[in-house]
C-alpha positions as a LaTeX table, in Angstrom:
\begin{tabular}{lrrr}
\hline
Residue & $x$ (\AA) & $y$ (\AA) & $z$ (\AA) \\
\hline
Unk1 & 118.27 & 16.11 & $-167.16$ \\
Unk2 & 118.41 & 18.78 & $-164.58$ \\
Unk3 & 114.62 & 19.07 & $-164.25$ \\
Unk4 & 114.27 & 15.36 & $-163.29$ \\
Unk5 & 116.34 & 15.65 & $-160.12$ \\
Unk6 & 114.66 & 18.75 & $-158.67$ \\
Unk7 & 111.44 & 17.00 & $-157.51$ \\
Unk8 & 113.41 & 14.16 & $-156.01$ \\
Unk9 & 115.66 & 16.53 & $-154.13$ \\
Unk10 & 112.67 & 18.54 & $-152.90$ \\
Unk11 & 110.94 & 15.39 & $-151.66$ \\
Unk12 & 114.03 & 14.32 & $-149.79$ \\
Unk13 & 114.33 & 17.70 & $-148.12$ \\
Unk14 & 110.65 & 17.64 & $-147.08$ \\
Unk15 & 110.94 & 14.15 & $-145.63$ \\
Unk16 & 114.06 & 15.10 & $-143.76$ \\
Unk17 & 112.39 & 18.11 & $-142.19$ \\
Unk18 & 109.37 & 16.05 & $-141.20$ \\
Unk19 & 111.55 & 13.47 & $-139.48$ \\
Unk20 & 113.39 & 16.14 & $-137.46$ \\
Unk21 & 110.10 & 17.70 & $-136.36$ \\
Unk22 & 108.76 & 14.34 & $-135.24$ \\
Unk23 & 111.88 & 13.67 & $-133.20$ \\
Unk24 & 111.58 & 17.09 & $-131.53$ \\
Unk25 & 107.92 & 16.45 & $-130.68$ \\
Unk26 & 108.78 & 13.09 & $-129.19$ \\
Unk27 & 111.45 & 14.71 & $-127.06$ \\
Unk28 & 108.93 & 17.23 & $-125.74$ \\
Unk29 & 106.62 & 14.37 & $-124.61$ \\
Unk30 & 109.31 & 12.66 & $-122.48$ \\
Unk31 & 108.22 & 12.73 & $-118.75$ \\
Unk32 & 110.51 & 14.71 & $-116.38$ \\
Unk33 & 112.79 & 12.74 & $-114.10$ \\
Unk34 & 112.81 & 13.07 & $-110.26$ \\
Unk35 & 115.92 & 15.21 & $-110.47$ \\
Unk36 & 113.91 & 17.78 & $-112.42$ \\
Unk37 & 111.34 & 18.21 & $-109.52$ \\
Unk38 & 111.57 & 21.64 & $-107.77$ \\
Unk39 & 113.18 & 21.69 & $-104.30$ \\
Unk40 & 111.12 & 22.76 & $-101.27$ \\
Unk41 & 112.32 & 26.04 & $-99.82$ \\
Unk42 & 112.96 & 25.59 & $-96.09$ \\
Unk43 & 114.73 & 27.06 & $-93.07$ \\
Unk44 & 116.80 & 24.82 & $-90.81$ \\
Unk45 & 118.35 & 25.04 & $-87.35$ \\
Unk46 & 121.11 & 23.05 & $-85.69$ \\
Unk47 & 120.11 & 21.54 & $-82.33$ \\
Unk48 & 122.22 & 22.40 & $-79.28$ \\
Unk49 & 121.98 & 21.31 & $-75.63$ \\
Unk50 & 120.56 & 23.89 & $-73.20$ \\
Unk51 & 119.06 & 23.83 & $-69.68$ \\
Unk52 & 115.35 & 22.98 & $-69.67$ \\
Unk53 & 113.53 & 25.11 & $-67.08$ \\
Unk54 & 109.78 & 25.02 & $-66.44$ \\
Unk55 & 108.47 & 28.47 & $-65.56$ \\
Unk56 & 105.12 & 28.82 & $-63.84$ \\
Unk57 & 103.21 & 31.98 & $-62.91$ \\
Unk58 & 99.98 & 31.86 & $-60.91$ \\
Unk59 & 97.61 & 34.52 & $-59.50$ \\
Unk60 & 97.24 & 34.60 & $-55.74$ \\
Unk61 & 95.62 & 36.49 & $-52.88$ \\
Unk62 & 97.25 & 37.53 & $-49.60$ \\
Unk63 & 95.62 & 36.19 & $-46.46$ \\
Unk64 & 96.51 & 36.09 & $-42.79$ \\
Unk65 & 98.47 & 33.13 & $-41.47$ \\
Unk66 & 96.00 & 33.09 & $-38.56$ \\
Unk67 & 92.60 & 34.75 & $-38.42$ \\
Unk68 & 90.18 & 34.59 & $-35.48$ \\
Unk69 & 86.92 & 36.25 & $-34.49$ \\
Unk70 & 87.13 & 36.58 & $-30.70$ \\
Unk71 & 84.06 & 36.56 & $-28.46$ \\
Unk72 & 82.87 & 36.16 & $-24.88$ \\
Unk73 & 80.99 & 32.83 & $-24.96$ \\
Unk74 & 78.59 & 33.82 & $-22.15$ \\
Unk75 & 78.03 & 37.42 & $-23.26$ \\
Unk76 & 77.08 & 40.16 & $-20.80$ \\
Unk77 & 78.11 & 43.68 & $-19.85$ \\
Unk78 & 81.28 & 45.00 & $-21.58$ \\
Unk79 & 83.39 & 46.40 & $-18.77$ \\
Unk80 & 86.63 & 47.24 & $-20.61$ \\
Unk81 & 87.94 & 47.29 & $-24.19$ \\
Unk82 & 91.71 & 47.49 & $-23.89$ \\
Unk83 & 92.74 & 47.64 & $-27.57$ \\
Unk84 & 91.83 & 49.48 & $-30.76$ \\
Unk85 & 92.01 & 48.60 & $-34.45$ \\
Unk86 & 95.57 & 48.35 & $-35.75$ \\
Unk87 & 97.13 & 47.53 & $-32.38$ \\
Unk88 & 99.78 & 44.83 & $-32.28$ \\
Unk89 & 99.24 & 42.34 & $-29.47$ \\
Unk90 & 101.18 & 39.44 & $-28.03$ \\
Unk91 & 99.92 & 35.96 & $-27.31$ \\
Unk92 & 98.00 & 35.84 & $-24.01$ \\
Unk93 & 97.44 & 39.61 & $-23.81$ \\
Unk94 & 94.13 & 40.72 & $-22.24$ \\
Unk95 & 91.98 & 42.48 & $-24.85$ \\
Unk96 & 88.57 & 43.00 & $-23.20$ \\
Unk97 & 86.56 & 42.18 & $-20.06$ \\
Unk98 & 82.90 & 41.12 & $-20.33$ \\
Unk99 & 80.87 & 40.76 & $-17.12$ \\
Unk100 & 83.95 & 39.86 & $-15.11$ \\
Unk101 & 82.56 & 41.29 & $-11.86$ \\
Unk102 & 79.53 & 39.00 & $-11.86$ \\
Unk103 & 81.70 & 35.99 & $-12.76$ \\
Unk104 & 84.00 & 36.77 & $-9.86$ \\
Unk105 & 81.00 & 36.95 & $-7.53$ \\
Unk106 & 79.73 & 33.61 & $-8.82$ \\
Unk107 & 83.15 & 32.12 & $-8.13$ \\
Unk108 & 83.08 & 33.40 & $-4.54$ \\
Unk109 & 79.62 & 31.86 & $-4.03$ \\
Unk110 & 80.80 & 28.54 & $-5.43$ \\
Unk111 & 83.90 & 28.56 & $-3.23$ \\
Unk112 & 81.78 & 29.25 & $-0.12$ \\
Unk113 & 79.40 & 26.43 & $-0.98$ \\
Unk114 & 82.34 & 24.12 & $-1.56$ \\
Unk115 & 83.81 & 25.06 & 1.83 \\
Unk116 & 80.49 & 24.32 & 3.52 \\
Unk117 & 80.18 & 20.98 & 1.75 \\
Unk118 & 83.73 & 20.10 & 2.76 \\
Unk119 & 82.96 & 20.89 & 6.42 \\
Unk120 & 79.87 & 18.69 & 6.35 \\
Unk121 & 81.89 & 15.89 & 4.81 \\
Unk122 & 84.51 & 16.21 & 7.55 \\
Unk123 & 81.82 & 15.96 & 10.25 \\
Unk124 & 80.35 & 12.93 & 8.53 \\
Unk125 & 83.72 & 11.24 & 8.54 \\
Unk126 & 84.14 & 12.05 & 12.25 \\
Unk127 & 80.71 & 10.59 & 12.98 \\
Unk128 & 81.13 & 7.61 & 10.74 \\
Unk129 & 79.57 & 5.21 & 13.25 \\
Unk130 & 76.48 & 7.40 & 13.66 \\
Unk131 & 75.62 & 7.77 & 9.92 \\
Unk132 & 74.03 & 5.28 & 7.62 \\
Unk133 & 75.82 & 4.35 & 4.44 \\
Unk134 & 73.33 & 6.27 & 2.32 \\
Unk135 & 73.65 & 9.44 & 4.39 \\
Unk136 & 77.41 & 9.42 & 4.12 \\
Unk137 & 77.19 & 8.83 & 0.36 \\
Unk138 & 74.89 & 11.85 & 0.02 \\
Unk139 & 77.35 & 14.07 & 1.91 \\
Unk140 & 80.25 & 12.93 & $-0.24$ \\
Unk141 & 78.26 & 13.56 & $-3.43$ \\
Unk142 & 77.35 & 17.10 & $-2.33$ \\
Unk143 & 81.00 & 17.86 & $-1.64$ \\
Unk144 & 82.01 & 16.68 & $-5.13$ \\
Unk145 & 79.25 & 18.75 & $-6.73$ \\
Unk146 & 80.41 & 21.82 & $-4.84$ \\
Unk147 & 83.98 & 21.30 & $-6.04$ \\
Unk148 & 82.75 & 20.98 & $-9.64$ \\
Unk149 & 80.77 & 24.21 & $-9.27$ \\
Unk150 & 83.95 & 25.99 & $-8.22$ \\
Unk151 & 85.77 & 24.72 & $-11.30$ \\
Unk152 & 82.87 & 25.77 & $-13.54$ \\
Unk153 & 82.87 & 29.25 & $-12.02$ \\
Unk154 & 86.60 & 29.56 & $-12.67$ \\
Unk155 & 86.10 & 28.54 & $-16.31$ \\
Unk156 & 83.33 & 31.11 & $-16.75$ \\
Unk157 & 85.54 & 33.78 & $-15.22$ \\
Unk158 & 88.36 & 32.98 & $-17.65$ \\
Unk159 & 85.94 & 33.10 & $-20.57$ \\
Unk160 & 84.68 & 36.50 & $-19.48$ \\
Unk161 & 88.13 & 37.86 & $-20.30$ \\
Unk162 & 88.96 & 38.00 & $-24.02$ \\
Unk163 & 92.62 & 37.08 & $-24.46$ \\
Unk164 & 94.75 & 36.99 & $-27.63$ \\
Unk165 & 95.23 & 33.33 & $-28.68$ \\
Unk166 & 98.23 & 34.28 & $-30.84$ \\
Unk167 & 100.40 & 37.30 & $-31.62$ \\
Unk168 & 99.01 & 39.55 & $-34.33$ \\
Unk169 & 97.12 & 42.73 & $-35.10$ \\
Unk170 & 93.61 & 43.83 & $-34.22$ \\
Unk171 & 91.77 & 44.04 & $-37.54$ \\
Unk172 & 88.33 & 44.97 & $-36.20$ \\
Unk173 & 86.70 & 45.95 & $-32.89$ \\
Unk174 & 82.94 & 45.39 & $-32.80$ \\
Unk175 & 82.11 & 46.35 & $-29.18$ \\
Unk176 & 82.37 & 49.38 & $-26.93$ \\
Unk177 & 82.51 & 49.76 & $-23.19$ \\
Unk178 & 79.07 & 49.76 & $-21.59$ \\
Unk179 & 77.42 & 47.58 & $-24.23$ \\
Unk180 & 75.66 & 44.34 & $-23.45$ \\
Unk181 & 76.62 & 41.65 & $-25.95$ \\
Unk182 & 74.91 & 38.38 & $-26.74$ \\
Unk183 & 76.65 & 35.10 & $-25.93$ \\
Unk184 & 79.17 & 34.27 & $-28.66$ \\
Unk185 & 78.77 & 37.60 & $-30.50$ \\
Unk186 & 82.08 & 38.53 & $-32.24$ \\
Unk187 & 83.80 & 41.23 & $-30.20$ \\
Unk188 & 86.91 & 41.71 & $-32.32$ \\
Unk189 & 88.96 & 40.17 & $-35.11$ \\
Unk190 & 92.62 & 39.27 & $-34.66$ \\
Unk191 & 94.90 & 38.44 & $-37.59$ \\
Unk192 & 98.51 & 37.31 & $-37.83$ \\
Unk193 & 100.30 & 38.58 & $-40.95$ \\
Unk194 & 103.90 & 37.51 & $-40.35$ \\
Unk195 & 104.35 & 35.35 & $-42.21$ \\
Unk196 & 101.67 & 36.26 & $-44.72$ \\
Unk197 & 100.08 & 33.48 & $-46.74$ \\
Unk198 & 99.42 & 33.62 & $-50.48$ \\
Unk199 & 96.45 & 31.48 & $-51.43$ \\
Unk200 & 96.49 & 29.89 & $-54.89$ \\
Unk201 & 93.97 & 27.84 & $-56.87$ \\
Unk202 & 96.00 & 25.56 & $-59.10$ \\
Unk203 & 94.96 & 23.36 & $-62.04$ \\
Unk204 & 95.77 & 19.67 & $-62.30$ \\
Unk205 & 98.45 & 20.44 & $-64.90$ \\
Unk206 & 100.32 & 22.86 & $-62.63$ \\
Unk207 & 99.80 & 21.30 & $-59.19$ \\
Unk208 & 102.21 & 18.48 & $-60.03$ \\
Unk209 & 104.97 & 21.08 & $-60.41$ \\
Unk210 & 104.56 & 22.34 & $-56.82$ \\
Unk211 & 106.06 & 20.70 & $-53.76$ \\
Unk212 & 106.01 & 21.71 & $-50.10$ \\
Unk213 & 109.19 & 23.59 & $-49.25$ \\
Unk214 & 109.74 & 24.70 & $-52.86$ \\
Unk215 & 111.12 & 28.23 & $-53.31$ \\
Unk216 & 108.86 & 30.73 & $-55.11$ \\
Unk217 & 108.63 & 34.49 & $-55.63$ \\
Unk218 & 105.63 & 36.73 & $-54.97$ \\
Unk219 & 105.07 & 40.01 & $-56.83$ \\
Unk220 & 102.39 & 42.36 & $-55.52$ \\
Unk221 & 100.06 & 43.93 & $-58.08$ \\
Unk222 & 99.34 & 46.97 & $-55.91$ \\
Unk223 & 102.94 & 47.89 & $-55.05$ \\
Unk224 & 106.49 & 47.28 & $-56.32$ \\
Unk225 & 107.02 & 44.75 & $-53.54$ \\
Unk226 & 108.71 & 41.50 & $-54.57$ \\
Unk227 & 109.43 & 38.90 & $-51.88$ \\
Unk228 & 110.70 & 35.31 & $-51.84$ \\
Unk229 & 108.76 & 32.58 & $-50.07$ \\
Unk230 & 108.14 & 28.84 & $-49.93$ \\
Unk231 & 105.24 & 26.51 & $-50.66$ \\
Unk232 & 103.83 & 25.76 & $-47.20$ \\
Unk233 & 100.90 & 23.52 & $-48.06$ \\
Unk234 & 99.62 & 21.70 & $-51.13$ \\
Unk235 & 96.09 & 20.36 & $-51.10$ \\
Unk236 & 95.68 & 16.60 & $-51.29$ \\
Unk237 & 92.38 & 16.68 & $-53.21$ \\
Unk238 & 90.74 & 18.97 & $-55.75$ \\
Unk239 & 87.79 & 21.19 & $-54.98$ \\
Unk240 & 84.83 & 19.37 & $-56.52$ \\
Unk241 & 83.28 & 22.61 & $-57.72$ \\
Unk242 & 86.28 & 24.22 & $-59.42$ \\
Unk243 & 88.46 & 21.15 & $-60.03$ \\
Unk244 & 91.44 & 23.05 & $-58.67$ \\
Unk245 & 93.85 & 22.40 & $-55.81$ \\
Unk246 & 94.39 & 24.81 & $-52.92$ \\
Unk247 & 98.03 & 25.77 & $-52.40$ \\
Unk248 & 99.45 & 28.12 & $-49.74$ \\
Unk249 & 102.73 & 30.02 & $-50.02$ \\
Unk250 & 104.33 & 31.57 & $-46.92$ \\
Unk251 & 106.26 & 34.84 & $-47.31$ \\
Unk252 & 107.96 & 36.96 & $-44.62$ \\
Unk253 & 106.02 & 40.10 & $-43.73$ \\
Unk254 & 107.62 & 41.62 & $-40.63$ \\
Unk255 & 106.67 & 45.18 & $-41.61$ \\
Unk256 & 103.08 & 44.25 & $-42.45$ \\
Unk257 & 103.35 & 45.65 & $-45.98$ \\
Unk258 & 101.34 & 42.72 & $-47.32$ \\
Unk259 & 97.77 & 42.94 & $-46.07$ \\
Unk260 & 95.00 & 40.35 & $-46.35$ \\
Unk261 & 93.06 & 40.79 & $-49.58$ \\
Unk262 & 95.94 & 42.11 & $-51.69$ \\
Unk263 & 96.46 & 40.43 & $-55.07$ \\
Unk264 & 99.66 & 39.37 & $-56.77$ \\
Unk265 & 101.41 & 36.68 & $-58.77$ \\
Unk266 & 103.51 & 33.75 & $-57.62$ \\
Unk267 & 106.27 & 32.65 & $-59.99$ \\
Unk268 & 108.67 & 29.75 & $-59.81$ \\
Unk269 & 111.24 & 27.94 & $-61.88$ \\
Unk270 & 111.97 & 24.24 & $-61.88$ \\
Unk271 & 114.92 & 22.74 & $-63.75$ \\
Unk272 & 113.89 & 19.60 & $-65.63$ \\
Unk273 & 117.24 & 19.03 & $-67.30$ \\
Unk274 & 120.62 & 20.71 & $-66.89$ \\
Unk275 & 121.47 & 19.87 & $-70.51$ \\
Unk276 & 118.66 & 18.81 & $-72.82$ \\
Unk277 & 117.24 & 19.17 & $-76.31$ \\
Unk278 & 114.56 & 21.85 & $-76.27$ \\
Unk279 & 112.80 & 22.83 & $-79.52$ \\
Unk280 & 109.76 & 24.97 & $-80.41$ \\
Unk281 & 106.54 & 22.96 & $-80.45$ \\
Unk282 & 105.60 & 24.22 & $-83.93$ \\
Unk283 & 108.51 & 22.29 & $-85.42$ \\
Unk284 & 106.81 & 19.04 & $-84.48$ \\
Unk285 & 104.63 & 17.30 & $-87.07$ \\
Unk286 & 101.88 & 15.00 & $-85.83$ \\
Unk287 & 101.08 & 11.90 & $-87.84$ \\
Unk288 & 98.44 & 9.26 & $-87.26$ \\
Unk289 & 100.63 & 7.14 & $-85.01$ \\
Unk290 & 103.59 & 9.32 & $-84.10$ \\
Unk291 & 105.08 & 12.75 & $-83.63$ \\
Unk292 & 108.37 & 13.84 & $-85.10$ \\
Unk293 & 110.39 & 16.32 & $-87.13$ \\
Unk294 & 112.05 & 16.48 & $-90.52$ \\
Unk295 & 115.83 & 16.59 & $-90.61$ \\
Unk296 & 118.07 & 17.93 & $-93.35$ \\
Unk297 & 119.77 & 14.84 & $-94.76$ \\
Unk298 & 123.33 & 14.81 & $-96.06$ \\
Unk299 & 121.99 & 14.73 & $-99.62$ \\
Unk300 & 119.75 & 17.78 & $-98.99$ \\
Unk301 & 116.57 & 15.75 & $-98.76$ \\
Unk302 & 113.96 & 15.55 & $-95.99$ \\
Unk303 & 114.45 & 12.71 & $-93.48$ \\
Unk304 & 111.69 & 11.88 & $-90.98$ \\
Unk305 & 112.63 & 11.33 & $-87.31$ \\
Unk306 & 110.22 & 10.01 & $-84.65$ \\
Unk307 & 110.37 & 11.79 & $-81.29$ \\
Unk308 & 109.62 & 10.86 & $-77.70$ \\
Unk309 & 108.66 & 13.97 & $-75.73$ \\
Unk310 & 109.55 & 14.41 & $-72.06$ \\
Unk311 & 107.49 & 17.54 & $-71.33$ \\
Unk312 & 105.88 & 20.59 & $-72.88$ \\
Unk313 & 107.15 & 23.93 & $-71.55$ \\
Unk314 & 104.87 & 26.77 & $-72.69$ \\
Unk315 & 105.62 & 26.88 & $-76.45$ \\
Unk316 & 108.59 & 24.48 & $-76.34$ \\
Unk317 & 109.05 & 20.73 & $-76.03$ \\
Unk318 & 111.74 & 18.89 & $-74.08$ \\
Unk319 & 112.80 & 15.87 & $-76.14$ \\
Unk320 & 113.46 & 12.60 & $-74.34$ \\
Unk321 & 114.73 & 10.73 & $-77.39$ \\
Unk322 & 114.95 & 11.16 & $-81.16$ \\
Unk323 & 117.17 & 14.23 & $-81.42$ \\
Unk324 & 120.82 & 14.70 & $-80.60$ \\
Unk325 & 123.14 & 17.67 & $-80.40$ \\
Unk326 & 124.17 & 18.70 & $-83.91$ \\
Unk327 & 121.08 & 17.39 & $-85.72$ \\
Unk328 & 119.78 & 19.86 & $-88.32$ \\
Unk329 & 116.00 & 20.23 & $-88.08$ \\
Unk330 & 113.70 & 21.79 & $-90.66$ \\
Unk331 & 112.24 & 24.73 & $-88.74$ \\
Unk332 & 110.11 & 26.39 & $-91.44$ \\
Unk333 & 108.43 & 25.01 & $-94.55$ \\
Unk334 & 108.09 & 21.54 & $-93.00$ \\
Unk335 & 104.32 & 21.14 & $-92.88$ \\
Unk336 & 103.93 & 19.83 & $-96.45$ \\
Unk337 & 107.12 & 17.78 & $-96.59$ \\
Unk338 & 107.34 & 14.06 & $-97.21$ \\
Unk339 & 110.20 & 11.63 & $-96.72$ \\
Unk340 & 112.81 & 12.10 & $-99.46$ \\
Unk341 & 111.65 & 15.52 & $-100.68$ \\
Unk342 & 114.47 & 17.62 & $-102.12$ \\
Unk343 & 115.22 & 20.68 & $-99.99$ \\
Unk344 & 116.56 & 24.11 & $-100.79$ \\
Unk345 & 117.81 & 25.83 & $-97.63$ \\
Unk346 & 117.15 & 29.57 & $-97.63$ \\
Unk347 & 118.34 & 30.24 & $-94.06$ \\
Unk348 & 120.31 & 28.42 & $-91.38$ \\
Unk349 & 120.38 & 29.02 & $-87.63$ \\
Unk350 & 121.07 & 27.51 & $-84.21$ \\
Unk351 & 118.38 & 26.39 & $-81.76$ \\
Unk352 & 117.59 & 28.07 & $-79.50$ \\
Unk353 & 117.93 & 31.29 & $-77.51$ \\
Unk354 & 114.94 & 32.23 & $-75.34$ \\
Unk355 & 112.88 & 29.79 & $-77.39$ \\
Unk356 & 113.87 & 31.35 & $-80.72$ \\
Unk357 & 116.29 & 30.32 & $-83.45$ \\
Unk358 & 119.43 & 32.42 & $-83.56$ \\
Unk359 & 120.36 & 33.17 & $-87.19$ \\
\hline
\end{tabular}
């Protein structure tokens, strides 16, 4: 009797083991649920409101506020040179005399001829009844010509004396006493350096940030000199060759420390917002039709937020709309995210201090 039940019991045990193995295999083939998906490791930062300031730095070259090559238009014998290089002169000061003696003599001749013509005209008027109309007209014409010759001689005499058209410094003297110079040949160069001008060539991106009267700061590259100034002129059209705008900055230079040709940098700051949302540009994700960021949702999942950008400031972006104070933005690990991805936060910080997250 006992031997009959052993095979049956063995078969039952084998079938039972096979059923358990099948159930375990089926369990292993069950697909994982969404809750089993690994979380993306990210860093986040809480947005705060800070002043948005655009900082601009541009290379510039010092030049004179006035620069003139002075000459004697008629040329001639150089009688006197009354200044030397480096001299400071005032407006109207006599600098040199070129053939003044001969111009004075020409003036005396013209004045004598004018006096003679005037006397003849007076006699013609006294003898009005004895002169024909044409004769009297000729006398009147000669008197007018003589007067014009006097005025021309006076002009030539003034032009024989080289006079400073503005206050400044003598930068170059090209003539010496006793020389004979050609008409219009440059005799000396006069420059005005107070104020000094800083000449800039500005791109179309930066020129919109500059306005006449705007405060700026100039730093010399050849000395520790730093001086405040203002934008004096902004070009109204770009140079067709360089596609840049000419801008001039005026800076005080009473001691003449800034000399034409020196190089330096002009810097300025312009506040775009006293209290705005400013985030690093690399947080922003660009999609086909929009730009935005991923936020940390309340359920620790990624939430997409479209942004409207006011301006780009170096490596930061001023946000016009889309972010508010207190929003938590994914600052690292966001490039491969999708809406609804589970997030695992490895570090939290506050945005931003000097453009960087403060952890």
